[in-house]
TILUM-644335 format. One record per residue (C-alpha): z, y, x; residue in three letters. Coordinates in steps of 0.1 Angstrom, whole numbers, plus 5000, padded with zeros to 4 digits. Example, Ala and Ser with C-alpha at 12.3 -4.5 7.8 and 13.67 -1.06 7.14 Angstrom:
BEGIN
507849555123ala/507149895137ser/
# end
This chain:
BEGIN
782159406906met/779659516883ala/780559776859arg/778059806827arg/777260136815his/778060156770trp/777460506756val/780860626738gly/783160396749trp/783160306789thr/785660556789ser/787960376771ala/787660096790leu/790060256811leu/792760206789met/793659836794leu/796759966818gly/798459626828ala/796559466796ala/794459226791val/791559406783leu/788659226766ala/785059286769cys/784959476794ala/781259416804gly/781659286839leu/779358976842pro/780658656858ala/778258726889ser/779159066895gly/776059176895thr/775759536890pro/774159736862ala/770959966871thr/770560196843ala/770860536859thr/771860856843pro/768961086837val/769161466822pro/769361476786gly/771261156783thr/773760866777leu/772760556792val/773260236785gly/772059916804pro/767959926802ala/767059756772pro/764259586786ala/762059626816thr/759859906820gly/761960056791thr/763660406791pro/767760356790pro/769660376757ala/769960756748val/772560976728ala/772661326720pro/776661396730pro/779061196714thr/782061346688ala/784161376719ser/781661616735ser/781161876706ser/778662136710pro/779962486719thr/779562736690glu/776862966701thr/774063136681pro/771762916705ala/773462576697ser/773762566662arg/771662556630gly/771362786604pro/773262626577gly/777062696570ser/778162326576phe/780062206609asp/780461806611leu/782161876647ala/783361516650asp/781461216630pro/784760986632ser/786661226617ala/788361046582gly/788460756587leu/791560706601ser/792860776561ser/790960456548leu/792660176544thr/789859926550ser/785559996556tyr/782659806577his/780560036593ala/777760016607ser/775160186636leu/771360066638gln/770160216667met/765960186679gln/763860326703phe/760360316701thr/757760476729gly/756160406764thr/757560376800gln/755160486828asp/752160436799gly/753360096791gln/754560026753pro/758460026751ala/760959966726ser/764159816720trp/767259786693ala/771059776690arg/773059706665arg/776959826663leu/779559696635ser/783059756628met/785459606603ala/788759756597val/791559596573ala/795359646564gln/795959296550gln/796259176576pro/795759456593ala/792759366618ala/789659596636arg/786759386651leu/783859526662trp/780659326674thr/777759436693ile/774759296692asp/770959366708ser/767159266707ser/766359356740ala/765459076762pro/767359286793ser/770759326768asp/771258936765gln/774759036788ala/775959286759ile/774359096730ser/777058896707ala/780359086726leu/782959066701val/786359266706gly/789159326679gly/792659286668val/793159086633ile/797158976630ala/798659076659gly/796158856684val/793459036703ser/789658866703tyr/786758906726ser/783458796742arg/782358966773gln/779158736778gln/776858556756pro/777158206757gly/780758206767glu/783758116745pro/785558336728cys/789058456738ala/792058526722ala/795558666729ala/798758746718val/799459126717leu/802559216741gly/803559406770pro/800459266794asn/797859206764val/797659576744thr/793559426732gly/790259566739pro/789359926723pro/788059996696pro/783960036694val/783060286666glu/780060306657pro/780860676643ala/781460796679asp/778360696692trp/776960986664leu/776061326678pro/777961596663pro/775861906645ala/776862246640leu/774862466614gly/773762216589ala/772262316559glu/773562176521ala/770561996507ala/770961966465gly/774061846442pro/776561576454ala/774861216451gln/776860896450thr/776160686486ile/777960366485asn/779660386452gly/780960736463leu/780361096460ala/778861276489ala/777861626501asn/773761616514his/773261786542tyr/770461866569thr/769961936603phe/767461966635asp/767862016669glu/769162346666arg/772062196655ala/772761966685leu/771462256711asp/768862026720leu/765962326718val/763462246741gly/764561926748leu/763461716718ala/762361756682lys/765161606660val/765761536622ser/768661446606gly/770661396576glu/774361306572val/775861216536trp/779661336540val/782361216513ala/783161506490ser/786861366487gly/787861276523gly/785561476546gly/783661116563phe/780961036570val/779260806544val/775760776559lys/774160916587tyr/770060926596leu/768761046632leu/765661076648thr/764961236679ala/761461226695glu/760561416730gly/759761316766asn/760861266800ala/762461596795asp/764761426770tyr/764361036782phe/764061056816gly/761161016839pro/757760846829gly/759460816795ala/758560956759gln/758460836721gly/761460826694lys/764860726688met/766660646656ser/770060616648trp/770960506609asp/774460456601tyr/776260326568glu/779860316559leu/780460066528gln/783259846516asp/785560176518ile/789160136509asn/788159776493gln/790459476497pro/788559176522phe/789758996549thr/788558976584val/788458666602asn/787858556638pro/783958536647pro/782858186643pro/783257996677gly/787058256679cys/790158106680pro/792758076653pro/794858316651gly/798858306648leu/800157976633leu/801758096599asp/803957766600val/807757716591pro/810157666621leu/813257446622pro/816457656622pro/817757566654asn/814157586674ala/814357776707ala/812057866737gly/809257936712val/805658066723val/803158136699lys/799458126711asp/796558196692pro/796257846672gly/798957676690his/802957736684thr/804857526710thr/809257496712phe/812357286719thr/815057176698thr/817856996696thr/816756766661thr/815456416666thr/811956356666val/812556186636arg/814656506619asp/811656726628val/808856486615ala/810956516582thr/811056876584phe/807656936586tyr/806256596560thr/808556796536ser/807857176545thr/803657216552leu/802657046517pro/804457336499thr/802357566521ala/799357366511gly/798957106536trp/798056796530gln/799456476549ala/795956326571ile/797255906566gly/800655836578asp/802855986601pro/803355786639leu/807055836639val/809555656666thr/812555736680asn/810855906711thr/807856066699gln/806056146664ala/802556236652leu/801656416622leu/798356556613ser/797956776578phe/794756956568arg/793857276548arg/790557506545ala/790657656577glu/790857346597gly/793157026607gln/797257106623leu/797856866647thr/802356806650val/802856686682leu/806956596689thr/808056406721ile/811356366743val/811456476776ser/814956576783gly/814856766753thr/813156726719thr/809556946730gln/807456996698val/803657156695ser/801657216671ile/798257276671ser/795657386646leu/791457256651glu/789457496632pro/786757346607ala/783657276632gly/785457356661gln/787257166691ala/791257226688ala/792857486715pro/794657336741gly/798157466754pro/798257826770thr/800357876800pro/803957876789thr/805358226801pro/807958186834gln/810458376842ala/809958736852thr/810658746892pro/813458926903ala/813359266914gly/810759306888ala/810859416851thr/808459396820thr/808859816817asp/807859856854ala/804359676852gly/803959826818ser/805360206835leu/802060116859ile/799659986835gly/799960326819lys/799660556848ala/796260656854leu/795260656820asn/798060946817leu/796761096850thr/793261096839leu/794061156799gly/791860846789thr/792760786749gly/795161046749gln/795661426763pro/796461446799pro/800161406808ala/799261716839leu/798862036823pro/796562016860ser/795861886890ala/793661796918his/792861436922leu/790961226953glu/790260906952ala/788360666974ser/786660296970gly/785560006982ala/783859806953asp/782459446966pro/778959296940ala/777958976947trp/774159006964asn/772358676948ser/768858716971gly/771458697001leu/774058496989gly/776958696994gln/778959026982ala/778159326991glu/780359596991val/779560026973thr/782060286990thr/782760586970tyr/784260916969thr/785961106937val/787361476941gln/788261646907ala/789961916899asp/791861866864met/792962166836gln/793861986807gly/790261836791ala/788862086817asp/787461926850leu/785161966880his/783861626896leu/782561576930leu/781461236927tyr/779661036953ser/778260646957thr/776460446985ala/775160096988lys/773959917015pro/771159987031asn/770760297002gln/770760667002pro/774160826989pro/774560946953ser/776161286948asn/776861456918leu/778761796913asp/779161896879gly/781362026850phe/783161956821ile/784462276802val/784762286764gly/783661976759gly/779562016769lys/778961926799glu/776762076832tyr/775361956867leu/775262246892leu/771962326907ala/771462596927asn/774862726925gly/774162766885gln/775562526859ala/772762366841gln/773662206806pro/773361786808val/774761586780pro/776161266794gly/775361296833arg/779061396834val/781561196815lys/780060896822leu/780560876859pro/784361036856trp/784860696830ser/783060506850glu/784260536891trp/788060396879pro/786660096864leu/787559826892asn/790460076903ala/792059996867ala/791359626869phe/793159596903ala/795659846890leu/796259566861ala/795959266881ala/798159416906ala/800959556877ala/801659216869ser/804059206896gly/806259456905pro/809359536928thr/810659896922pro/811160086959gln/813360356949gly/811760716947glu/809760896973ala/807961296970asp/804261246962ala/802861596959gly/805661806957gly/807261586927arg/809861296927thr/808060956923ala/809060636911glu/807460376939val/806860036932phe/805359756958ala/802759576931val/801659216944asp/799858986925thr/801658686941ala/804458806919asn/802658776886ala/803458636858asn/800558266858pro/800258336822ala/799458706823ala/797958646854leu/795558346839ala/794658586810ala/793458896834leu/791558646852lys/789458556814ser/788558956817phe/787559056853thr/786958896886asn/789559066902ile/791758706918thr/794458886938ala/795459226942ser/797859416965lys/799859706972gly/801860036966thr/801960296936val/803860576931trp/804760706895ile/805761046883asp/809261036869lys/808661296846ala/805761206828thr/804560846838gly/801460976851ala/800060806887leu/800761066916leu/799260796943lys/797760426949ala/797060216975val/795659906965leu/793759606983asp/791959386965tyr/790059016959gln/786958946936ala/785758576933thr/782058506919phe/781258286901thr/778058066884asn/777758256852pro/776157906841ala/777757626861ser/781157846864lys/780957666905ala/782457966926val/779658166947leu/781958386971gly/784558646972thr/784459016983gly/787059226991asn/787759586980gly/789559886984his/790860176963val/793060496973glu/794060786946ile/795961026959thr/797361356930val/798461666946ser/798762056931asn/800061976901val/800162266877gly/798462466899ser/794662366892val/792062586871thr/788562496863val/786162726850ala/782362746854leu/780562926887pro/
# end
């Protein structure tokens, strides 16, 4: 199973828990991405053959420690470029990143654009990623977000956009906030009086490589405009010019960031992207409607009302909501077909008698095919509970501190696994093995990480995250290397998280047991017991099709203490959807020494 790298949001992928995570960046073919972290970089998929990987100084989540060597001469500190955004009712944010230079003496260039739209009426957060680089086809036209209670995602170019209603098994994709991809700057200098930027008064500051702790690695020129009221970034311009010391072996050139915040606190509506299903239908229901199931663009229910009474209900209520009838209704004692039109498309109400009166309402968006019915949720298997699935889905995030502080004050974690990926040259699945040993204390980390691919020497990492800064251990000395530790730390659990999410759809309580000296709730998990609708939705975003094992959840905090899972991945041709083959994976995670671990640089 492939694990693609994206700057600033790889770790957020772990926030799926038992939810369906959209836009996980997992190609249907399962072919692994080849980008490799290099000193001084944060890595994305290599933009084009022969070009260096996307690079960025430390993100807002890794603010530089304030020392004379790591700050500029000014008095302004931009410690978190995304600060203040949560206080805004609406905005459009955009970030254009561009690289121009050479790789191994050959010209190389690429550009990427990220955008985010946030609104309140209806509540919406929708992001997109586009790229001009040929080898970035796998991430171009990605879409993710939540609009009015519906999660949207497109994980592969040319593939249909998926939509799912938020619920216990669907929490929506994590936000890709463009400001999170901006490096913090400490010691920026004031640059004259306030200016009006995008309709707001903003204070202007400038900075160089000193503010980013990149002296000796890159030549930096930066400007930032911060709202005089609110303290959020309205505009941010940055260029970083360097050679192989910054961009990696054989690479040199210039990288630029151009960020803007617009339509701040202005009313606008965020609509589903073109090609995406519509949202939940806002249609009236008869008073005695039962078994109501709402999916994007589709609502079903049963009723004791006759077919003719249902037809009368909708021919009288829908026109008052702006729906115009199309043709004459077709109504008999056993079935009825009604059609209506409004700006967003054509609404069809189908009613039939099959034991009870069953009603299906579908919206065909203008210019799109009508959405088909989705699987009806089935009863939860005996011995399993929705709460158990939610508990299991969140457990790994609580242990690792994904999206929130870790639930455990400190702990030692050991993990090992085998991840299958499709080798198109051999026509079969190959397995990459890995081992993880990690000491965790709050946000600080000491990580030993080793991976081994078939017929290749193992790759080993000994790194630290202390005080928000990243270090690699070389000759017994800790060397600052932005981007080299956070990426593998957020990357290794991806397959484990998907395997756990799939299996957690079918949990069976096994009682309590001791796990590392702590009381744990034990669950057998198996996709064979999963809710078919939840499992079908999950399969839209990962190639893991079966998963089974046992998990131990800390009774006091809900954190994962132990997991043993076997899973199967099914690989398909991304164009024809034909099944290419399957591969088996395995993961084991054990947490110990809770509350007795310390992390410090050697």
